[in-house]
PDB file with SEQRES, HELIX, SHEET and CRYST1 records, atoms N, CA, C and O in Angstrom:
SEQRES   1 A   84  UNK UNK UNK UNK UNK UNK UNK UNK UNK UNK UNK UNK UNK          
SEQRES   2 A   84  UNK UNK UNK UNK UNK UNK UNK UNK UNK UNK UNK UNK UNK          
SEQRES   3 A   84  UNK UNK UNK UNK UNK UNK UNK UNK UNK UNK UNK UNK UNK          
SEQRES   4 A   84  UNK UNK UNK UNK UNK UNK UNK UNK UNK UNK UNK UNK UNK          
SEQRES   5 A   84  UNK UNK UNK UNK UNK UNK UNK UNK UNK UNK UNK UNK UNK          
SEQRES   6 A   84  UNK UNK UNK UNK UNK UNK UNK UNK UNK UNK UNK UNK UNK          
SEQRES   7 A   84  UNK UNK UNK UNK UNK UNK                                      
HELIX    1 AA1 UNK A    3  UNK A    5  5                                   3    
HELIX    2 AA2 UNK A   60  UNK A   62  5                                   3    
HELIX    3 AA3 UNK A   69  UNK A   80  1                                  12    
SHEET    1 AA1 2 UNK A   7  UNK A  10  0                                        
SHEET    2 AA1 2 UNK A  23  UNK A  26 -1                                        
SHEET    1 AA2 3 UNK A  43  UNK A  47  0                                        
SHEET    2 AA2 3 UNK A  52  UNK A  56 -1                                        
SHEET    3 AA2 3 UNK A  65  UNK A  67 -1                                        
CRYST1    1.000    1.000    1.000  90.00  90.00  90.00 P 1           1          
ATOM      1  N   UNK A   1       5.187   2.691   7.880  1.00  0.00           N  
ATOM      2  CA  UNK A   1       6.132   2.809   6.862  1.00  0.00           C  
ATOM      3  C   UNK A   1       7.276   3.676   7.299  1.00  0.00           C  
ATOM      4  O   UNK A   1       7.056   4.787   7.781  1.00  0.00           O  
ATOM      5  N   UNK A   2       8.491   3.207   7.148  1.00  0.00           N  
ATOM      6  CA  UNK A   2       9.672   4.014   7.546  1.00  0.00           C  
ATOM      7  C   UNK A   2       9.980   4.953   6.377  1.00  0.00           C  
ATOM      8  O   UNK A   2      10.302   4.478   5.288  1.00  0.00           O  
ATOM      9  N   UNK A   3       9.889   6.284   6.575  1.00  0.00           N  
ATOM     10  CA  UNK A   3      10.103   7.222   5.492  1.00  0.00           C  
ATOM     11  C   UNK A   3      11.537   7.231   4.987  1.00  0.00           C  
ATOM     12  O   UNK A   3      11.809   7.703   3.883  1.00  0.00           O  
ATOM     13  N   UNK A   4      12.447   6.715   5.788  1.00  0.00           N  
ATOM     14  CA  UNK A   4      13.860   6.656   5.283  1.00  0.00           C  
ATOM     15  C   UNK A   4      14.072   5.568   4.305  1.00  0.00           C  
ATOM     16  O   UNK A   4      15.078   5.581   3.596  1.00  0.00           O  
ATOM     17  N   UNK A   5      13.145   4.577   4.215  1.00  0.00           N  
ATOM     18  CA  UNK A   5      13.253   3.482   3.321  1.00  0.00           C  
ATOM     19  C   UNK A   5      12.312   3.634   2.104  1.00  0.00           C  
ATOM     20  O   UNK A   5      12.257   2.761   1.238  1.00  0.00           O  
ATOM     21  N   UNK A   6      11.576   4.758   2.058  1.00  0.00           N  
ATOM     22  CA  UNK A   6      10.615   4.994   1.006  1.00  0.00           C  
ATOM     23  C   UNK A   6      11.367   5.374  -0.291  1.00  0.00           C  
ATOM     24  O   UNK A   6      12.502   5.849  -0.261  1.00  0.00           O  
ATOM     25  N   UNK A   7      10.681   5.142  -1.433  1.00  0.00           N  
ATOM     26  CA  UNK A   7      11.226   5.549  -2.730  1.00  0.00           C  
ATOM     27  C   UNK A   7      10.742   6.931  -3.035  1.00  0.00           C  
ATOM     28  O   UNK A   7       9.615   7.116  -3.495  1.00  0.00           O  
ATOM     29  N   UNK A   8      11.595   7.922  -2.778  1.00  0.00           N  
ATOM     30  CA  UNK A   8      11.221   9.321  -2.905  1.00  0.00           C  
ATOM     31  C   UNK A   8      11.485   9.801  -4.331  1.00  0.00           C  
ATOM     32  O   UNK A   8      12.478   9.411  -4.944  1.00  0.00           O  
ATOM     33  N   UNK A   9      10.600  10.643  -4.859  1.00  0.00           N  
ATOM     34  CA  UNK A   9      10.733  11.164  -6.224  1.00  0.00           C  
ATOM     35  C   UNK A   9      10.558  12.715  -6.075  1.00  0.00           C  
ATOM     36  O   UNK A   9       9.697  13.188  -5.333  1.00  0.00           O  
ATOM     37  N   UNK A  10      11.382  13.455  -6.788  1.00  0.00           N  
ATOM     38  CA  UNK A  10      11.225  14.903  -6.817  1.00  0.00           C  
ATOM     39  C   UNK A  10      10.179  15.308  -7.839  1.00  0.00           C  
ATOM     40  O   UNK A  10      10.161  14.782  -8.952  1.00  0.00           O  
ATOM     41  N   UNK A  11       9.318  16.229  -7.476  1.00  0.00           N  
ATOM     42  CA  UNK A  11       8.265  16.675  -8.357  1.00  0.00           C  
ATOM     43  C   UNK A  11       8.847  17.298  -9.656  1.00  0.00           C  
ATOM     44  O   UNK A  11       9.862  17.995  -9.643  1.00  0.00           O  
ATOM     45  N   UNK A  12       8.155  17.009 -10.757  1.00  0.00           N  
ATOM     46  CA  UNK A  12       8.601  17.530 -12.027  1.00  0.00           C  
ATOM     47  C   UNK A  12       8.445  19.037 -12.085  1.00  0.00           C  
ATOM     48  O   UNK A  12       8.975  19.676 -12.993  1.00  0.00           O  
ATOM     49  N   UNK A  13       7.721  19.622 -11.124  1.00  0.00           N  
ATOM     50  CA  UNK A  13       7.545  21.067 -11.093  1.00  0.00           C  
ATOM     51  C   UNK A  13       8.628  21.772 -10.290  1.00  0.00           C  
ATOM     52  O   UNK A  13       8.629  23.000 -10.201  1.00  0.00           O  
ATOM     53  N   UNK A  14       9.528  21.031  -9.720  1.00  0.00           N  
ATOM     54  CA  UNK A  14      10.650  21.607  -8.958  1.00  0.00           C  
ATOM     55  C   UNK A  14      11.708  22.033  -9.930  1.00  0.00           C  
ATOM     56  O   UNK A  14      12.152  21.238 -10.758  1.00  0.00           O  
ATOM     57  N   UNK A  15      12.115  23.265  -9.845  1.00  0.00           N  
ATOM     58  CA  UNK A  15      13.190  23.790 -10.715  1.00  0.00           C  
ATOM     59  C   UNK A  15      14.545  23.370 -10.200  1.00  0.00           C  
ATOM     60  O   UNK A  15      14.695  23.075  -9.015  1.00  0.00           O  
ATOM     61  N   UNK A  16      15.524  23.339 -11.064  1.00  0.00           N  
ATOM     62  CA  UNK A  16      16.847  22.914 -10.697  1.00  0.00           C  
ATOM     63  C   UNK A  16      17.541  23.887  -9.713  1.00  0.00           C  
ATOM     64  O   UNK A  16      18.383  23.476  -8.915  1.00  0.00           O  
ATOM     65  N   UNK A  17      17.169  25.184  -9.786  1.00  0.00           N  
ATOM     66  CA  UNK A  17      17.776  26.151  -8.883  1.00  0.00           C  
ATOM     67  C   UNK A  17      16.922  26.584  -7.745  1.00  0.00           C  
ATOM     68  O   UNK A  17      17.344  27.398  -6.923  1.00  0.00           O  
ATOM     69  N   UNK A  18      15.727  26.060  -7.674  1.00  0.00           N  
ATOM     70  CA  UNK A  18      14.761  26.463  -6.620  1.00  0.00           C  
ATOM     71  C   UNK A  18      14.856  25.539  -5.405  1.00  0.00           C  
ATOM     72  O   UNK A  18      15.037  24.330  -5.552  1.00  0.00           O  
ATOM     73  N   UNK A  19      14.739  26.090  -4.256  1.00  0.00           N  
ATOM     74  CA  UNK A  19      14.653  25.266  -3.045  1.00  0.00           C  
ATOM     75  C   UNK A  19      13.251  24.924  -2.695  1.00  0.00           C  
ATOM     76  O   UNK A  19      13.024  24.247  -1.692  1.00  0.00           O  
ATOM     77  N   UNK A  20      12.311  25.348  -3.456  1.00  0.00           N  
ATOM     78  CA  UNK A  20      10.885  25.007  -3.266  1.00  0.00           C  
ATOM     79  C   UNK A  20      10.565  23.721  -3.945  1.00  0.00           C  
ATOM     80  O   UNK A  20      10.082  23.739  -5.078  1.00  0.00           O  
ATOM     81  N   UNK A  21      10.801  22.634  -3.336  1.00  0.00           N  
ATOM     82  CA  UNK A  21      10.680  21.310  -3.948  1.00  0.00           C  
ATOM     83  C   UNK A  21       9.600  20.551  -3.186  1.00  0.00           C  
ATOM     84  O   UNK A  21       9.357  20.764  -1.999  1.00  0.00           O  
ATOM     85  N   UNK A  22       8.964  19.644  -3.944  1.00  0.00           N  
ATOM     86  CA  UNK A  22       8.002  18.735  -3.321  1.00  0.00           C  
ATOM     87  C   UNK A  22       8.510  17.352  -3.722  1.00  0.00           C  
ATOM     88  O   UNK A  22       8.747  17.049  -4.891  1.00  0.00           O  
ATOM     89  N   UNK A  23       8.664  16.522  -2.669  1.00  0.00           N  
ATOM     90  CA  UNK A  23       9.013  15.117  -2.972  1.00  0.00           C  
ATOM     91  C   UNK A  23       7.857  14.251  -2.469  1.00  0.00           C  
ATOM     92  O   UNK A  23       7.234  14.529  -1.444  1.00  0.00           O  
ATOM     93  N   UNK A  24       7.598  13.181  -3.244  1.00  0.00           N  
ATOM     94  CA  UNK A  24       6.586  12.339  -2.830  1.00  0.00           C  
ATOM     95  C   UNK A  24       7.072  10.864  -2.909  1.00  0.00           C  
ATOM     96  O   UNK A  24       8.045  10.560  -3.599  1.00  0.00           O  
ATOM     97  N   UNK A  25       6.411  10.010  -2.228  1.00  0.00           N  
ATOM     98  CA  UNK A  25       6.777   8.620  -2.120  1.00  0.00           C  
ATOM     99  C   UNK A  25       5.638   7.745  -2.502  1.00  0.00           C  
ATOM    100  O   UNK A  25       4.491   8.030  -2.155  1.00  0.00           O  
ATOM    101  N   UNK A  26       5.925   6.649  -3.232  1.00  0.00           N  
ATOM    102  CA  UNK A  26       4.877   5.718  -3.515  1.00  0.00           C  
ATOM    103  C   UNK A  26       4.860   4.633  -2.420  1.00  0.00           C  
ATOM    104  O   UNK A  26       5.887   4.370  -1.795  1.00  0.00           O  
ATOM    105  N   UNK A  27       3.745   4.034  -2.201  1.00  0.00           N  
ATOM    106  CA  UNK A  27       3.627   2.984  -1.236  1.00  0.00           C  
ATOM    107  C   UNK A  27       4.342   1.733  -1.707  1.00  0.00           C  
ATOM    108  O   UNK A  27       4.386   1.430  -2.899  1.00  0.00           O  
ATOM    109  N   UNK A  28       4.902   1.013  -0.745  1.00  0.00           N  
ATOM    110  CA  UNK A  28       5.541  -0.289  -1.030  1.00  0.00           C  
ATOM    111  C   UNK A  28       4.475  -1.352  -0.916  1.00  0.00           C  
ATOM    112  O   UNK A  28       4.050  -1.660   0.197  1.00  0.00           O  
ATOM    113  N   UNK A  29       4.032  -1.914  -1.990  1.00  0.00           N  
ATOM    114  CA  UNK A  29       3.007  -2.911  -2.017  1.00  0.00           C  
ATOM    115  C   UNK A  29       3.572  -4.261  -1.830  1.00  0.00           C  
ATOM    116  O   UNK A  29       4.638  -4.558  -2.367  1.00  0.00           O  
ATOM    117  N   UNK A  30       2.903  -5.107  -1.084  1.00  0.00           N  
ATOM    118  CA  UNK A  30       3.399  -6.463  -0.779  1.00  0.00           C  
ATOM    119  C   UNK A  30       2.247  -7.445  -1.232  1.00  0.00           C  
ATOM    120  O   UNK A  30       1.067  -7.171  -1.018  1.00  0.00           O  
ATOM    121  N   UNK A  31       2.635  -8.563  -1.847  1.00  0.00           N  
ATOM    122  CA  UNK A  31       1.691  -9.548  -2.297  1.00  0.00           C  
ATOM    123  C   UNK A  31       1.340 -10.529  -1.154  1.00  0.00           C  
ATOM    124  O   UNK A  31       2.200 -10.898  -0.354  1.00  0.00           O  
ATOM    125  N   UNK A  32       0.113 -10.922  -1.102  1.00  0.00           N  
ATOM    126  CA  UNK A  32      -0.313 -11.844  -0.091  1.00  0.00           C  
ATOM    127  C   UNK A  32       0.476 -13.169  -0.225  1.00  0.00           C  
ATOM    128  O   UNK A  32       0.783 -13.635  -1.323  1.00  0.00           O  
ATOM    129  N   UNK A  33       0.785 -13.745   0.954  1.00  0.00           N  
ATOM    130  CA  UNK A  33       1.553 -15.066   0.955  1.00  0.00           C  
ATOM    131  C   UNK A  33       0.700 -16.154   0.370  1.00  0.00           C  
ATOM    132  O   UNK A  33       1.218 -17.222   0.046  1.00  0.00           O  
ATOM    133  N   UNK A  34      -0.627 -15.924   0.215  1.00  0.00           N  
ATOM    134  CA  UNK A  34      -1.499 -16.944  -0.359  1.00  0.00           C  
ATOM    135  C   UNK A  34      -1.603 -16.820  -1.884  1.00  0.00           C  
ATOM    136  O   UNK A  34      -2.236 -17.657  -2.528  1.00  0.00           O  
ATOM    137  N   UNK A  35      -0.993 -15.792  -2.460  1.00  0.00           N  
ATOM    138  CA  UNK A  35      -0.995 -15.644  -3.909  1.00  0.00           C  
ATOM    139  C   UNK A  35      -0.034 -16.646  -4.536  1.00  0.00           C  
ATOM    140  O   UNK A  35       1.084 -16.843  -4.060  1.00  0.00           O  
ATOM    141  N   UNK A  36      -0.492 -17.271  -5.608  1.00  0.00           N  
ATOM    142  CA  UNK A  36       0.396 -18.292  -6.201  1.00  0.00           C  
ATOM    143  C   UNK A  36       0.843 -17.977  -7.587  1.00  0.00           C  
ATOM    144  O   UNK A  36       1.580 -18.765  -8.180  1.00  0.00           O  
ATOM    145  N   UNK A  37       0.441 -16.881  -8.127  1.00  0.00           N  
ATOM    146  CA  UNK A  37       0.812 -16.542  -9.498  1.00  0.00           C  
ATOM    147  C   UNK A  37       0.117 -17.218 -10.612  1.00  0.00           C  
ATOM    148  O   UNK A  37       0.434 -17.004 -11.782  1.00  0.00           O  
ATOM    149  N   UNK A  38      -0.855 -18.057 -10.257  1.00  0.00           N  
ATOM    150  CA  UNK A  38      -1.580 -18.842 -11.272  1.00  0.00           C  
ATOM    151  C   UNK A  38      -2.996 -18.299 -11.536  1.00  0.00           C  
ATOM    152  O   UNK A  38      -3.891 -19.043 -11.936  1.00  0.00           O  
ATOM    153  N   UNK A  39      -3.176 -17.007 -11.308  1.00  0.00           N  
ATOM    154  CA  UNK A  39      -4.456 -16.324 -11.548  1.00  0.00           C  
ATOM    155  C   UNK A  39      -5.472 -16.521 -10.449  1.00  0.00           C  
ATOM    156  O   UNK A  39      -6.671 -16.343 -10.662  1.00  0.00           O  
ATOM    157  N   UNK A  40      -4.997 -16.888  -9.269  1.00  0.00           N  
ATOM    158  CA  UNK A  40      -5.890 -17.079  -8.109  1.00  0.00           C  
ATOM    159  C   UNK A  40      -6.333 -15.761  -7.574  1.00  0.00           C  
ATOM    160  O   UNK A  40      -6.037 -14.699  -8.121  1.00  0.00           O  
ATOM    161  N   UNK A  41      -7.075 -15.859  -6.454  1.00  0.00           N  
ATOM    162  CA  UNK A  41      -7.524 -14.652  -5.773  1.00  0.00           C  
ATOM    163  C   UNK A  41      -6.338 -13.978  -5.096  1.00  0.00           C  
ATOM    164  O   UNK A  41      -5.809 -14.493  -4.112  1.00  0.00           O  
ATOM    165  N   UNK A  42      -5.910 -12.809  -5.627  1.00  0.00           N  
ATOM    166  CA  UNK A  42      -4.695 -12.204  -5.112  1.00  0.00           C  
ATOM    167  C   UNK A  42      -4.960 -10.812  -4.570  1.00  0.00           C  
ATOM    168  O   UNK A  42      -5.713 -10.051  -5.177  1.00  0.00           O  
ATOM    169  N   UNK A  43      -4.382 -10.477  -3.487  1.00  0.00           N  
ATOM    170  CA  UNK A  43      -4.494  -9.110  -2.919  1.00  0.00           C  
ATOM    171  C   UNK A  43      -3.074  -8.630  -2.571  1.00  0.00           C  
ATOM    172  O   UNK A  43      -2.168  -9.427  -2.329  1.00  0.00           O  
ATOM    173  N   UNK A  44      -2.919  -7.317  -2.557  1.00  0.00           N  
ATOM    174  CA  UNK A  44      -1.679  -6.726  -2.141  1.00  0.00           C  
ATOM    175  C   UNK A  44      -2.005  -5.725  -1.036  1.00  0.00           C  
ATOM    176  O   UNK A  44      -3.108  -5.181  -1.002  1.00  0.00           O  
ATOM    177  N   UNK A  45      -1.081  -5.484  -0.154  1.00  0.00           N  
ATOM    178  CA  UNK A  45      -1.299  -4.549   0.902  1.00  0.00           C  
ATOM    179  C   UNK A  45      -0.074  -3.622   1.019  1.00  0.00           C  
ATOM    180  O   UNK A  45       1.043  -3.974   0.639  1.00  0.00           O  
ATOM    181  N   UNK A  46      -0.337  -2.427   1.561  1.00  0.00           N  
ATOM    182  CA  UNK A  46       0.752  -1.430   1.787  1.00  0.00           C  
ATOM    183  C   UNK A  46       0.577  -0.838   3.143  1.00  0.00           C  
ATOM    184  O   UNK A  46      -0.513  -0.372   3.476  1.00  0.00           O  
ATOM    185  N   UNK A  47       1.632  -0.837   3.957  1.00  0.00           N  
ATOM    186  CA  UNK A  47       1.535  -0.230   5.245  1.00  0.00           C  
ATOM    187  C   UNK A  47       1.807   1.285   5.026  1.00  0.00           C  
ATOM    188  O   UNK A  47       2.858   1.677   4.521  1.00  0.00           O  
ATOM    189  N   UNK A  48       0.831   2.102   5.420  1.00  0.00           N  
ATOM    190  CA  UNK A  48       0.934   3.581   5.319  1.00  0.00           C  
ATOM    191  C   UNK A  48       1.121   4.149   6.708  1.00  0.00           C  
ATOM    192  O   UNK A  48       0.942   3.433   7.693  1.00  0.00           O  
ATOM    193  N   UNK A  49       1.481   5.436   6.813  1.00  0.00           N  
ATOM    194  CA  UNK A  49       1.702   6.001   8.162  1.00  0.00           C  
ATOM    195  C   UNK A  49       0.565   5.852   9.097  1.00  0.00           C  
ATOM    196  O   UNK A  49       0.812   5.600  10.276  1.00  0.00           O  
ATOM    197  N   UNK A  50      -0.657   5.983   8.688  1.00  0.00           N  
ATOM    198  CA  UNK A  50      -1.787   5.898   9.592  1.00  0.00           C  
ATOM    199  C   UNK A  50      -2.880   4.947   9.189  1.00  0.00           C  
ATOM    200  O   UNK A  50      -3.982   4.973   9.736  1.00  0.00           O  
ATOM    201  N   UNK A  51      -2.551   4.066   8.182  1.00  0.00           N  
ATOM    202  CA  UNK A  51      -3.545   3.049   7.762  1.00  0.00           C  
ATOM    203  C   UNK A  51      -2.862   1.944   6.968  1.00  0.00           C  
ATOM    204  O   UNK A  51      -1.652   1.971   6.744  1.00  0.00           O  
ATOM    205  N   UNK A  52      -3.649   0.993   6.558  1.00  0.00           N  
ATOM    206  CA  UNK A  52      -3.183  -0.082   5.668  1.00  0.00           C  
ATOM    207  C   UNK A  52      -4.083  -0.022   4.455  1.00  0.00           C  
ATOM    208  O   UNK A  52      -5.307   0.046   4.566  1.00  0.00           O  
ATOM    209  N   UNK A  53      -3.449  -0.049   3.289  1.00  0.00           N  
ATOM    210  CA  UNK A  53      -4.216  -0.068   2.040  1.00  0.00           C  
ATOM    211  C   UNK A  53      -4.161  -1.459   1.423  1.00  0.00           C  
ATOM    212  O   UNK A  53      -3.142  -2.149   1.478  1.00  0.00           O  
ATOM    213  N   UNK A  54      -5.318  -1.860   0.819  1.00  0.00           N  
ATOM    214  CA  UNK A  54      -5.473  -3.165   0.208  1.00  0.00           C  
ATOM    215  C   UNK A  54      -6.031  -2.976  -1.219  1.00  0.00           C  
ATOM    216  O   UNK A  54      -6.947  -2.189  -1.457  1.00  0.00           O  
ATOM    217  N   UNK A  55      -5.433  -3.738  -2.152  1.00  0.00           N  
ATOM    218  CA  UNK A  55      -5.961  -3.646  -3.568  1.00  0.00           C  
ATOM    219  C   UNK A  55      -5.855  -4.993  -4.252  1.00  0.00           C  
ATOM    220  O   UNK A  55      -5.173  -5.892  -3.758  1.00  0.00           O  
ATOM    221  N   UNK A  56      -6.520  -5.141  -5.381  1.00  0.00           N  
ATOM    222  CA  UNK A  56      -6.544  -6.319  -6.214  1.00  0.00           C  
ATOM    223  C   UNK A  56      -5.232  -6.321  -6.964  1.00  0.00           C  
ATOM    224  O   UNK A  56      -4.950  -5.344  -7.658  1.00  0.00           O  
ATOM    225  N   UNK A  57      -4.402  -7.364  -6.871  1.00  0.00           N  
ATOM    226  CA  UNK A  57      -3.150  -7.382  -7.575  1.00  0.00           C  
ATOM    227  C   UNK A  57      -3.327  -7.524  -9.076  1.00  0.00           C  
ATOM    228  O   UNK A  57      -2.405  -7.171  -9.812  1.00  0.00           O  
ATOM    229  N   UNK A  58      -4.431  -8.009  -9.568  1.00  0.00           N  
ATOM    230  CA  UNK A  58      -4.645  -8.089 -10.983  1.00  0.00           C  
ATOM    231  C   UNK A  58      -5.153  -6.799 -11.567  1.00  0.00           C  
ATOM    232  O   UNK A  58      -5.119  -6.635 -12.787  1.00  0.00           O  
ATOM    233  N   UNK A  59      -5.631  -5.859 -10.744  1.00  0.00           N  
ATOM    234  CA  UNK A  59      -6.135  -4.534 -11.207  1.00  0.00           C  
ATOM    235  C   UNK A  59      -5.623  -3.474 -10.287  1.00  0.00           C  
ATOM    236  O   UNK A  59      -6.431  -2.796  -9.653  1.00  0.00           O  
ATOM    237  N   UNK A  60      -4.301  -3.279 -10.169  1.00  0.00           N  
ATOM    238  CA  UNK A  60      -3.766  -2.338  -9.180  1.00  0.00           C  
ATOM    239  C   UNK A  60      -4.160  -0.879  -9.396  1.00  0.00           C  
ATOM    240  O   UNK A  60      -4.133  -0.084  -8.456  1.00  0.00           O  
ATOM    241  N   UNK A  61      -4.528  -0.521 -10.635  1.00  0.00           N  
ATOM    242  CA  UNK A  61      -4.877   0.884 -10.894  1.00  0.00           C  
ATOM    243  C   UNK A  61      -6.349   1.144 -10.689  1.00  0.00           C  
ATOM    244  O   UNK A  61      -6.812   2.258 -10.936  1.00  0.00           O  
ATOM    245  N   UNK A  62      -7.103   0.150 -10.243  1.00  0.00           N  
ATOM    246  CA  UNK A  62      -8.574   0.285 -10.030  1.00  0.00           C  
ATOM    247  C   UNK A  62      -8.882   0.906  -8.672  1.00  0.00           C  
ATOM    248  O   UNK A  62     -10.046   1.110  -8.327  1.00  0.00           O  
ATOM    249  N   UNK A  63      -7.796   1.217  -7.875  1.00  0.00           N  
ATOM    250  CA  UNK A  63      -8.069   1.792  -6.571  1.00  0.00           C  
ATOM    251  C   UNK A  63      -7.767   0.836  -5.450  1.00  0.00           C  
ATOM    252  O   UNK A  63      -7.366  -0.306  -5.675  1.00  0.00           O  
ATOM    253  N   UNK A  64      -7.962   1.311  -4.241  1.00  0.00           N  
ATOM    254  CA  UNK A  64      -7.625   0.479  -3.041  1.00  0.00           C  
ATOM    255  C   UNK A  64      -8.612   0.861  -1.934  1.00  0.00           C  
ATOM    256  O   UNK A  64      -9.307   1.875  -1.995  1.00  0.00           O  
ATOM    257  N   UNK A  65      -8.633  -0.002  -0.928  1.00  0.00           N  
ATOM    258  CA  UNK A  65      -9.434   0.227   0.290  1.00  0.00           C  
ATOM    259  C   UNK A  65      -8.450   0.544   1.393  1.00  0.00           C  
ATOM    260  O   UNK A  65      -7.398  -0.090   1.483  1.00  0.00           O  
ATOM    261  N   UNK A  66      -8.764   1.497   2.222  1.00  0.00           N  
ATOM    262  CA  UNK A  66      -7.867   1.902   3.371  1.00  0.00           C  
ATOM    263  C   UNK A  66      -8.551   1.497   4.712  1.00  0.00           C  
ATOM    264  O   UNK A  66      -9.748   1.701   4.918  1.00  0.00           O  
ATOM    265  N   UNK A  67      -7.741   0.929   5.580  1.00  0.00           N  
ATOM    266  CA  UNK A  67      -8.208   0.499   6.911  1.00  0.00           C  
ATOM    267  C   UNK A  67      -7.394   1.181   7.996  1.00  0.00           C  
ATOM    268  O   UNK A  67      -6.177   1.301   7.852  1.00  0.00           O  
ATOM    269  N   UNK A  68      -7.991   1.613   9.028  1.00  0.00           N  
ATOM    270  CA  UNK A  68      -7.207   2.099  10.210  1.00  0.00           C  
ATOM    271  C   UNK A  68      -6.530   0.871  10.791  1.00  0.00           C  
ATOM    272  O   UNK A  68      -6.887  -0.252  10.435  1.00  0.00           O  
ATOM    273  N   UNK A  69      -5.579   1.054  11.661  1.00  0.00           N  
ATOM    274  CA  UNK A  69      -4.901   0.000  12.333  1.00  0.00           C  
ATOM    275  C   UNK A  69      -5.823  -0.947  13.043  1.00  0.00           C  
ATOM    276  O   UNK A  69      -5.684  -2.167  12.954  1.00  0.00           O  
ATOM    277  N   UNK A  70      -6.799  -0.351  13.773  1.00  0.00           N  
ATOM    278  CA  UNK A  70      -7.816  -1.218  14.514  1.00  0.00           C  
ATOM    279  C   UNK A  70      -8.681  -1.962  13.541  1.00  0.00           C  
ATOM    280  O   UNK A  70      -8.964  -3.137  13.773  1.00  0.00           O  
ATOM    281  N   UNK A  71      -9.121  -1.350  12.462  1.00  0.00           N  
ATOM    282  CA  UNK A  71      -9.976  -2.071  11.496  1.00  0.00           C  
ATOM    283  C   UNK A  71      -9.194  -3.191  10.823  1.00  0.00           C  
ATOM    284  O   UNK A  71      -9.732  -4.278  10.609  1.00  0.00           O  
ATOM    285  N   UNK A  72      -7.942  -2.942  10.489  1.00  0.00           N  
ATOM    286  CA  UNK A  72      -7.131  -3.995   9.852  1.00  0.00           C  
ATOM    287  C   UNK A  72      -6.916  -5.184  10.768  1.00  0.00           C  
ATOM    288  O   UNK A  72      -6.998  -6.339  10.349  1.00  0.00           O  
ATOM    289  N   UNK A  73      -6.642  -4.880  12.016  1.00  0.00           N  
ATOM    290  CA  UNK A  73      -6.436  -5.925  12.998  1.00  0.00           C  
ATOM    291  C   UNK A  73      -7.708  -6.756  13.174  1.00  0.00           C  
ATOM    292  O   UNK A  73      -7.644  -7.984  13.222  1.00  0.00           O  
ATOM    293  N   UNK A  74      -8.839  -6.105  13.267  1.00  0.00           N  
ATOM    294  CA  UNK A  74     -10.151  -6.811  13.373  1.00  0.00           C  
ATOM    295  C   UNK A  74     -10.409  -7.632  12.124  1.00  0.00           C  
ATOM    296  O   UNK A  74     -10.925  -8.745  12.224  1.00  0.00           O  
ATOM    297  N   UNK A  75     -10.070  -7.124  10.963  1.00  0.00           N  
ATOM    298  CA  UNK A  75     -10.299  -7.882   9.696  1.00  0.00           C  
ATOM    299  C   UNK A  75      -9.435  -9.153   9.689  1.00  0.00           C  
ATOM    300  O   UNK A  75      -9.922 -10.239   9.375  1.00  0.00           O  
ATOM    301  N   UNK A  76      -8.117  -8.999  10.046  1.00  0.00           N  
ATOM    302  CA  UNK A  76      -7.238 -10.180  10.037  1.00  0.00           C  
ATOM    303  C   UNK A  76      -7.693 -11.192  11.051  1.00  0.00           C  
ATOM    304  O   UNK A  76      -7.652 -12.393  10.784  1.00  0.00           O  
ATOM    305  N   UNK A  77      -8.124 -10.742  12.204  1.00  0.00           N  
ATOM    306  CA  UNK A  77      -8.645 -11.677  13.234  1.00  0.00           C  
ATOM    307  C   UNK A  77      -9.840 -12.460  12.740  1.00  0.00           C  
ATOM    308  O   UNK A  77      -9.936 -13.665  12.977  1.00  0.00           O  
ATOM    309  N   UNK A  78     -10.793 -11.765  12.028  1.00  0.00           N  
ATOM    310  CA  UNK A  78     -11.950 -12.418  11.500  1.00  0.00           C  
ATOM    311  C   UNK A  78     -11.585 -13.422  10.390  1.00  0.00           C  
ATOM    312  O   UNK A  78     -12.143 -14.518  10.328  1.00  0.00           O  
ATOM    313  N   UNK A  79     -10.649 -13.034   9.524  1.00  0.00           N  
ATOM    314  CA  UNK A  79     -10.232 -13.983   8.466  1.00  0.00           C  
ATOM    315  C   UNK A  79      -9.575 -15.205   9.054  1.00  0.00           C  
ATOM    316  O   UNK A  79      -9.887 -16.319   8.633  1.00  0.00           O  
ATOM    317  N   UNK A  80      -8.675 -15.050  10.011  1.00  0.00           N  
ATOM    318  CA  UNK A  80      -7.942 -16.170  10.608  1.00  0.00           C  
ATOM    319  C   UNK A  80      -8.921 -17.107  11.347  1.00  0.00           C  
ATOM    320  O   UNK A  80      -8.698 -18.315  11.426  1.00  0.00           O  
ATOM    321  N   UNK A  81     -10.004 -16.526  11.884  1.00  0.00           N  
ATOM    322  CA  UNK A  81     -11.008 -17.369  12.572  1.00  0.00           C  
ATOM    323  C   UNK A  81     -12.059 -17.908  11.639  1.00  0.00           C  
ATOM    324  O   UNK A  81     -13.047 -18.493  12.081  1.00  0.00           O  
ATOM    325  N   UNK A  82     -11.851 -17.713  10.324  1.00  0.00           N  
ATOM    326  CA  UNK A  82     -12.763 -18.199   9.270  1.00  0.00           C  
ATOM    327  C   UNK A  82     -14.167 -17.669   9.442  1.00  0.00           C  
ATOM    328  O   UNK A  82     -15.142 -18.359   9.144  1.00  0.00           O  
ATOM    329  N   UNK A  83     -14.273 -16.416   9.935  1.00  0.00           N  
ATOM    330  CA  UNK A  83     -15.611 -15.786  10.072  1.00  0.00           C  
ATOM    331  C   UNK A  83     -15.970 -14.997   8.851  1.00  0.00           C  
ATOM    332  O   UNK A  83     -17.098 -14.520   8.735  1.00  0.00           O  
ATOM    333  N   UNK A  84     -15.040 -14.844   7.933  1.00  0.00           N  
ATOM    334  CA  UNK A  84     -15.311 -14.107   6.641  1.00  0.00           C  
ATOM    335  C   UNK A  84     -15.099 -15.037   5.483  1.00  0.00           C  
ATOM    336  O   UNK A  84     -15.267 -14.637   4.331  1.00  0.00           O  
TER     337      UNK A  84                                                      
END                                                                             
């Protein structure tokens, strides 16, 4: 994830005159190209600095799974080879 393109938000605890600020960014979630919007099996993924996160697009607040780069690559290889 390119931090210059992230959606940064200033913490509500940061004062207007204080230089002690905390900014955080939310992940940019992408919908699977196989999602059709008709209630099918849909997943979303987000590229994070050191991992890839995956979640159910119908229940995005239910949490996500995180994969290292190597794990994500192995998972995609297995899916493409129809081993999963």
